[in-house]
C-alpha positions in Angstrom: 63.0 37.3 -27.1 62.2 36.9 -30.8 59.1 34.8 -30.2 57.7 36.5 -27.2 54.0 35.8 -26.8 53.9 33.4 -29.8 52.7 29.8 -29.9 54.0 27.1 -32.1 53.3 23.4 -32.9 56.5 21.4 -33.0 56.4 17.9 -34.5 59.1 15.3 -34.4 60.5 15.6 -30.9 61.8 12.1 -30.2 65.0 12.7 -28.2 67.3 15.5 -27.3 69.6 15.0 -30.3 66.8 15.8 -32.7 66.6 19.2 -34.5 63.0 19.4 -33.4 64.0 19.3 -29.7 66.5 22.1 -30.2 63.9 24.2 -32.0 61.4 23.6 -29.1 64.1 24.5 -26.6 65.1 27.6 -28.4 61.5 28.7 -29.0 60.9 28.5 -25.2 64.0 30.4 -24.5 62.9 33.1 -27.0 59.6 33.5 -25.2 57.3 31.2 -27.1 54.8 28.6 -25.9 55.2 25.3 -27.6 52.8 22.4 -28.2 54.4 19.1 -29.2 52.8 16.4 -31.3 53.5 12.7 -31.3 51.6 9.4 -31.8 51.5 5.7 -31.2 54.6 4.0 -29.9 56.8 7.0 -30.0 54.5 9.1 -27.8 56.4 7.8 -24.7 59.7 9.0 -26.2 58.2 12.5 -26.8 56.8 12.6 -23.3 60.2 11.6 -21.8 62.2 14.1 -23.9 59.8 16.9 -23.2 60.9 16.7 -19.5 64.3 18.0 -20.6 62.9 21.3 -22.0 63.5 24.5 -20.1 59.7 24.5 -19.5 58.9 20.8 -19.3 55.2 21.1 -18.6 54.2 21.3 -22.3 51.1 20.1 -24.0 51.5 17.0 -26.2 48.8 16.2 -28.8 48.2 13.1 -30.7 49.0 13.6 -34.4 49.8 11.1 -37.1 50.4 13.1 -40.3 49.5 10.1 -42.5 46.1 9.5 -40.8 43.3 11.7 -42.4 41.3 11.5 -39.2 44.2 13.0 -37.2 44.6 15.7 -39.8 40.9 16.6 -39.6 40.9 17.0 -35.8 44.4 18.5 -35.2 43.1 22.1 -35.0 40.5 21.0 -32.4 43.2 19.1 -30.4 45.6 22.0 -30.4 43.0 24.7 -29.9 43.6 28.4 -29.6 45.8 30.4 -31.9 49.1 29.3 -33.5 51.8 31.5 -35.0 53.5 28.7 -36.8 54.5 25.1 -37.0 57.6 23.0 -37.4 57.5 20.1 -39.8 60.1 17.5 -38.6 58.5 14.4 -40.1 60.3 11.9 -42.2 60.6 8.1 -42.6 61.6 5.7 -45.3 61.5 1.9 -45.0 64.8 0.0 -45.0 64.6 -0.9 -48.7 64.6 2.8 -49.6 68.0 3.5 -48.1 71.5 2.2 -48.3 72.1 1.7 -52.0 69.1 -0.4 -53.1 67.5 2.4 -55.2 66.7 0.1 -58.1 65.2 -2.6 -56.0 62.9 -0.7 -53.6 59.3 -1.7 -54.2 56.6 0.9 -54.9 54.8 0.3 -51.6 57.9 1.2 -49.6 58.6 4.2 -51.8 55.0 5.3 -51.4 55.4 5.2 -47.6 58.5 7.3 -47.8 56.8 9.9 -50.0 53.6 9.9 -47.8 55.4 10.4 -44.5 58.3 12.6 -45.6 56.7 14.8 -48.3 52.9 14.7 -48.4 52.8 15.2 -44.7 54.0 18.8 -45.1 50.8 19.6 -47.0 48.7 17.6 -44.5 50.2 19.6 -41.6 49.7 22.9 -43.4 46.1 22.2 -44.1 45.6 21.0 -40.5 47.1 24.2 -38.8 45.8 26.8 -41.3 42.5 27.4 -39.3 44.6 28.2 -36.3 46.5 31.0 -38.1 43.8 33.4 -39.2 46.2 36.3 -39.2 49.0 34.5 -40.8 52.1 32.8 -39.6 55.0 30.6 -40.6 55.5 26.9 -41.4 59.1 25.7 -41.4 60.1 22.2 -42.6 63.4 20.3 -42.2 65.2 19.4 -45.4 68.6 17.8 -46.2 71.3 19.9 -47.7 70.9 19.8 -51.5 68.0 17.9 -53.0 69.0 18.8 -56.5 71.8 16.2 -56.3 72.0 12.4 -55.9 73.6 11.3 -52.7 75.2 8.0 -51.7 72.9 5.7 -49.7 70.2 8.4 -49.4 68.3 6.9 -52.3 64.5 7.4 -52.1 64.7 9.7 -49.2 66.6 12.0 -51.4 63.7 11.9 -53.9 61.3 12.5 -51.1 63.3 15.6 -50.0 63.4 16.9 -53.5 59.6 16.6 -53.6 59.4 18.3 -50.2 61.1 21.3 -51.7 58.6 21.4 -54.5 55.7 20.9 -52.1 56.9 23.9 -50.0 57.0 26.1 -53.1 53.4 25.2 -54.0 52.3 25.7 -50.4 54.0 29.1 -50.4 52.0 29.9 -53.5 48.6 28.8 -52.2 49.0 30.0 -48.6 50.5 33.4 -49.4 47.1 35.0 -49.6 46.5 33.9 -46.0 49.8 35.5 -45.0 51.3 32.1 -44.1 55.0 31.7 -45.1 56.4 28.3 -45.9 60.1 27.8 -45.9 62.6 25.0 -45.4 65.9 24.7 -43.5 68.3 22.4 -45.3 70.7 21.1 -42.7 74.0 19.3 -43.1 74.2 15.8 -41.7 73.5 15.4 -38.0 73.6 12.4 -35.7 69.9 12.2 -35.1 67.8 9.1 -34.5 66.8 9.3 -38.2 70.4 9.5 -39.4 71.3 6.3 -37.4 68.8 4.4 -39.6 70.7 5.3 -42.8 73.3 2.6 -43.7 76.6 4.3 -44.6 75.8 7.6 -43.0 79.4 8.1 -42.1 80.0 8.9 -45.8 78.2 12.2 -45.3 80.2 13.0 -42.1 83.5 12.4 -43.9 82.5 14.6 -46.9 81.4 17.5 -44.7 84.6 17.5 -42.7 86.7 17.9 -45.8 84.6 20.5 -47.7 82.5 22.8 -45.5 84.4 26.1 -45.3 83.0 26.9 -41.9 83.4 23.4 -40.7 80.6 21.2 -39.5 79.8 19.4 -36.2 77.5 16.4 -36.8 76.7 16.4 -33.1 75.4 20.0 -32.9 71.8 20.7 -34.1 71.7 24.2 -32.7 72.7 26.1 -35.9 69.8 24.5 -37.8 67.5 25.2 -34.9 68.5 28.8 -34.8 67.6 29.1 -38.5 64.2 27.6 -37.8 63.6 30.1 -35.0 64.5 33.0 -37.3 62.1 31.8 -40.0 59.4 31.3 -37.4 59.9 34.8 -36.1 58.8 38.1 -37.7 62.3 38.7 -39.0 61.5 37.4 -42.5 58.0 38.9 -43.2 58.4 38.7 -47.0 60.3 35.4 -47.4 58.4 32.3 -48.5 59.1 29.3 -50.7 62.8 29.5 -49.7 65.3 26.9 -48.8 67.9 28.1 -46.2 71.1 26.1 -46.1 72.6 25.5 -42.7 75.5 23.3 -43.7 78.8 25.1 -43.0 78.8 26.3 -46.6 79.1 22.8 -48.1 76.5 23.4 -50.7 78.4 26.3 -52.2 81.7 24.6 -52.7 82.7 22.4 -55.7 85.0 19.4 -55.6 
């Protein structure tokens, strides 16, 4: 019961193959109360998926991380105390993925950066008032943002910026005892992954090189890392990127 008595905001629960769902499930199993967030057309997906949690009667609040009005009132909507939050928010328009890096227009790139990167700062600012005694913010990253990946294109840039954003948030929120860390997972067959043309290239690479092996259908290892970082097990760790990828990042060609 690593999270006994704690309360967390979990974003990004769309279906039961998402990392966010596995985090919410594991958090409940470890004794936590979870509040989910969703918005707009995907709210119905979140509501339906929430019924598959061990404790399905969860609160779901409206929150669009790109809408300043939602950021301003999130603390009011969530209410009470939080011990942490999971940032599982990412999106890139079609032009930003699949090999058209040189052709993607700025408006689409700006959308990818706003949703996938700046939203981490927005979430942190929104939940900070609910963590007066400190807490943990954990974001979801992709394996190694220091490298260029096939077909990942501007989302790769957004993830690199996400890592930098996490470090600056760690700097500025440390005095409030709020830790900010990322979990860099290997490729998983989530709803987001299905929108990436050529995603199978990642699957093939991991199968060949990860020393521990890698199951693209199993988000639980990444979820467990998130739970550990949300818990009190890492009280002096912030600004860190924890790789959960079967060891792929550590192995050369």
